[in-house]
N, C-alpha and C positions, 0 to 999 in steps of 0.2 A: 627506573627508578626501583633500587628492593625493596622486598615487601617489608611491612613491620611488625615486629611478632611482641606480644604485649607478654611477660613472663610472671606470675604469681605465684609467689613461694614464702614462708616466713623463715626459711632457713638460709640463711644469707653465704653459707658456704655453696649451696648449690644452686641459688639463684649466678650467684659469678664463676662457679665452673659452667653451666649450662650456657652462660651467657656468651663467655668467652669463642665457646663451641660451636654457637650458633653463629655467632660473628662471622667465625672462618666461611661460616656456610652462605654468607651473603645477608645474611637478615638484619635489621637493624633493629634491636631491643632495646626494650624498656621495661624495667623492672619496678613491680610494688609488690610491699612485704604482706600486704594485705588488702580486705577486699574494697574498703573505703580509697585507700592509694590507688586502685585499679580502678575504680569508677571515674574520679577527679582524670586521670590517665586518658580514661577515652571519653570525656568530654570535650578535650582538650588538645588532645593527638588522634591523627588518622590511622586506625589500628588495622591488620587484616586477620591475623589468626592470633590466637590467644592459647597459651600453654598454662592450667591452672592445677595446681594442688585443690583435692576435694576439703581438707581440713585446714582451715586457716584459724588467727584467734580473733577476729570478730563475723566470722559467719560460716555456712557452709558453700563449699566452689559448685557442688548442684544445684541450687535455690540459684545460687547468685549465674549460674550457664543458662538456665531457664528464662533469668530476668534479661539475661544480654541479647539471648536470640529473638525476645519479642520486640526489644527496642531496636538492636543494628542485624536484622537477619540476614546482613549479607556477611558478616564475620564467622568466621569458622573459629569451633572452640575443641581444643584435645584437651580431655581431662587425664589428670594424676592421681590414681588411687592407691590404697594401701594392697601390699601383696597378700594376692589371693582373694582378695575385698571382691566376688564376680558382681557382686548383688550394686554396687556403685557404679562398675562398667553399664552395666543395664540402667541403671535410673539416669546414668549420662547420657546414654543414648535417646530415652525417651524423652532427656529434655532438651535435645537438638544439638548434642554434640556429633562431631566429625566423626571423634572416635577417642578411647581411652588408651593409657600406655600405664600398666603396673610399676611404680618407683623399682630402681634397683632390678629389674627382670628383664625389662623392653628397651635397654639401651639402644641394640643395633636398629630396632625399628624406629626410635624419635625421627632421626634427619630424613629416609623416605616418607614417614608419614606426613610431616611437618612440609615438606614439598607439594606431595598430593594437594593438602590443605589451600596451600598458598597458591597452586595452578588452579584450585576450582576457582579460588574468590578472583582469581586475574581473570578468566572464562567469565563471571558472570560480570566484572567490570565491562570487558566488551562486550559483550552479549547488551548491555544497558549502553553502554555509547552508541550501539548501532541500531537498538530501538530508537536512542534522540536524533540521530541523523536522519535514519528512515521518517521518525514523526515530523520533523523541521520539512522535509521533502514532501512528502504526502498529503501531511496531518491537513485538518478540515480548515487550518490557517490558511491554505492556500484559495481558500474560497472567498471569493472578494465581494461583499456586497453587506449591508445594511440593512436593506429592504424586508420587509416581514414574509414577504414571500420565499426568498433564500434563506433567511434566519429559520422558519420554521421545517425546512428538507435538512440544513445541516442539524437541527435540534432531532429531527426524526432517525438521521442518520447516525447520528453518533449514541444512539439509544442501540439501535441492532449492529452497530459495530461491535461489540463485547461479547456478541452471541453468536450463534452458528445455523441461525435462521438465513433461505433463501432469500436474495432482494431480487426486485425486478424494479427497476428506475426507470422511470417514464418521462418523456417530455421531447421538446422537438430534436430537430439535427443542430448539433451546435449550442446546446445547452450546459454541457459541462459531465454528459453523463459518467465517461471515462475518470474524471477528476473525481468526481464523487467514490465512484467505482475504488481507486487506488486508495484515498483517504479513509472509506470501511476498512480495507485488508488492512493499511498503514496500523488504523487502531484496535484491531483486531487479536486475539491469543495467537492468531498464525503470523504475525507480522515479519517473523524471521525466516517466515518458510517462502516459497515462490509464490508471486502473483504472473498469472498467465493470461494473456487476452487473446480473444482471435474476433474476427467481424464474420460475421454468418454469411453476410452477403458477398464478399470479397470470393469464395471459391466455388465453383463447381459441387454439384451432390456429390462427387467420388471422392474428389479431394479434401473435401470437409470432412466427410466420413473418415479418410484417413490420419486429417490431421489431428481430430478429436481422439479415436480408438488409436492409430495406429495401425500398421500393419505385418503380415510375416512377409518373409522373401517370398517372390513367388505369386503372391497371393494375387498380382494382377502385372499384365506388360511395363517393365520399368522398376517394378520391385523387384529391386535386385538384392537387395536386404533386409531385415529387420528394422523397423522404426518405430519409436516412443513416441504416443500419442498423446496428446496435451494434456487428456485424464493422468498420464503418470507423470509426465513433467511438473503438474501441479498438486501430486501427493503433499500430503497433510496443509499447504496452502489453499489457493482461491483461484478459482477460473472464472474469469469475465466474457462471458458471451454476450456481446454485441451485435446489434441488427437480429437479435434471437425470431423475430417475425418470420425472418426471410429463411429461416431455417425448414427442410424440407420435410414433409409429415413421418416418412421413415425412421429419419433418422431424430426427430423426435422422440418418438418412441422407444429407442434407443437412449434417450438421455431420460428419460424418465424413469428407465430401469437401474441408471446410474445414480439419482435424486434417491429412489426407491431402496437400494441394499447396497449401495457403493461397487455394485459388480456391472462388468461389461467385458465384451472377446473381441480381441484383436481383428482387423481384414486377411481371413485366409486363415484363422487359426479356431481350435476348437475348445483351449483350454481358457476358462473365467478368471479376469483378474481383478482384484478388489482394490478401490484407492480409498482413502479419506480425503474427501473433496469438497469446499464451499463455493456454492454457483451463486454466483452474483449475474444477475443479465440486465439488456437494456432493449429499449425498442421506441421507435417514433410513430409504433402503428398501434392503433386502438386494439388490442389482442382479443377483448371478448367478442369486438365485431366478426373479427379474424374467426372466432373459436365458432361462433353463433352461423358463418358462413361454410364452417371445415374447414378452414384452411391452416388453422391452429387448434392442436388436442384440447381439447375442453380440460381433462386430469391433469393434462403437463403444466397449463397456466394453473391450477390449484396448487399445484408444488412449488412454481417459479413465485407465485406472489401471496410467499406466508408474509411478505413484509413490503408493501408499496411506496415507491418514495415518487412524486410527482415533480419534477424539477420545473419551474418557471420560464416562460421567455422570455427574454431581454423587453418584449414591450410590456410584459406583467411586473418587471421591476426595472422601469426605465428612469427609476432615482439613483440605480447603481453606475448609470454609464458613467458619469463624471469620476468615480473610483477606478472603474474598470480601464478609463481611456487613462487617467495618470499612471494607473500600475504598467500597463501595456507599453506607454509610450517611455518608460521609466528602462524596461527591459530591453524596449528595442536601441534604443540610444547604447544602454551597453553592448547589446550584440553588432552594432552598426560603429563601435567606436567612436562617438558622439559624443561632445558634451550635452549636458542635460539642455532638453529645449522646453521652452515657455510654453502652455497650453492656452492660445489667445483666447479671449471671451466669447469672440468672432465665430471662431473654429467648434469652442465647445457648443454655441447656440446652433450653428449649422448642421452639426454632427446628431444634436438630438433628435431632431424627427425625423431622421432616417429611416425605414422599415425595417432592417435587418433583420433580414427572411432568415438568413444564415446563422442568427444569434449572434451566442460571444465569437464564437471561430468568424463571422464575418466581420463585426466588429474588429477582431484583433487585424483581421488581414489589410481591413481599411486604415489601419494605425501603421501599421509596418512599412504600407507603401507609403504613406503621410511621411515617414522618420526618414526614409529615404530618399526622399525627392527631397526633403526640405534643407535649404542653403543659407538659411541666416537662422537665427536663435530662437524664432518664433514659429509654431504651427498657426497657419493662417487658413480661412476657409478654401480659398483655391488650388490648394492641396488633396481635397478630397474629389472622390470621383466624381464625374460630371450627374449632375441630379437625373438625368434620362436614364441613368445604369438603374437606381432605384424605384426612380416613380414611372408611370403611364408614358408610352411613347410620345411622343410631339406629333399632332395634324398634320397628314400627307404623307408620313412613313408608309412604306410598302407594307405589304403582309409578310412577304419575305427577308425583308429588312429587319423586322419587328422579329420575325422568326430566329436569325443570323444572331442579336443582339443578344435575345434570352440564353441562344445557346452557349453564347460565348462567357455570359453572366453565370450562367449555372455551373460551365467547365471549374468557372474560378474560384466558384463556391467548394466544388468537387477536388479544388487542387488538382486538376487534370486527370482525376479518375474516372476512365469513361463508362466505367462498367456503372460505378455511384451516379455519375452524371445522366445517365439513360432512364436507371430509376427514381433518378428526381423529376427528368423533365416527362415519366410515365410512355417511352418510347422502349421498343428492343435496342438489344447493341449495335446490332446489325444495320438498322434504320439511323442511329446517330450516327455510325458509321459514314454511311450514303449521303448524309446531310453535311458532315464536314467535309466532306469531296466536294458535293454540289458548290459549297458556299467559298471553296478553297481555302477552308482552314486547318 
């Protein structure tokens, strides 16, 4: 669609000539002989760029420029000033004009200048569309629930989203901490910049250091070329540090330095780099207790927890389970290319008492399984996992069988991630592998 230009001049010959020239350049041209007509056109037609004379029969174009920019900041205005009248040009710029032209002397500048103004408007529209898309995909509207607990968490997150403050998201595994991190970024001034996430528990010490800060070629065995770290990747954007409580103490010291002055040094380098990054962090640990027991730096805790948000467990917002169920069933029906399934009252009644130790993540997994298994048009209780998977094991079950069942359950919650499963079980990774071998899993 061609850009629309509003030409405001009281001289008919000038309007006719310029209108013809600008039409050849690909503009849709609207004409007004005075400010009253121009105001009416602005109310009824979409306009991208205005070319406006300073002296008009019913007012001053400079005052009009100021008024239009206040009401329509997305528009760009180029003023036509009298020959040699520099003061008009200066005032035009102060009033928000894109630029100004001297009548009769700047004809060669006019077309390139109009193209620049139209391109700026086009880019601003594109940015606005991107912001809307990002907002729809990751906004707080994606947080489902009407309980007071989740509403309070959203209210706090919305308040802090507009700032650059560090945020510490607290809550059990599966409560939606990453969803909140995405939403905070999407509604922040950094929304069009990078959102970079890293799970601090998923890497060894050396790998995590390299991932965060990058490295120079030759810094260690296998470092064959320079690598950008996540801090560099997130420059002017947001870095989300999930499971921050698992970060080794010496890396915590390096993180603290970045938080204090935005500076860090790559592994194997001597040159200091500066970045502008907002930090969001999350953990299911009690960091105050960890700090008291010297497993987490107290000074880092203070810097990270400028603003804390506690996300409720599913047990604390049980009234949201029906809403979440409807949402996930709809999503998984689309994913499985199935017709929308009804949710029987018996299914919902059987679902509600489950403990959901994995919170929303566990609910999601249970519902996806039920949708996949469903062969009719309605979800029924028999599609839910056997109660023994959620409650105490029945009497007479051997200790080995109970342990095997628990390992299977935790592996399911961890989506097969053995490192995460070992942490959830409170055992070493080597021990877990041995048990998997012993039980033939």
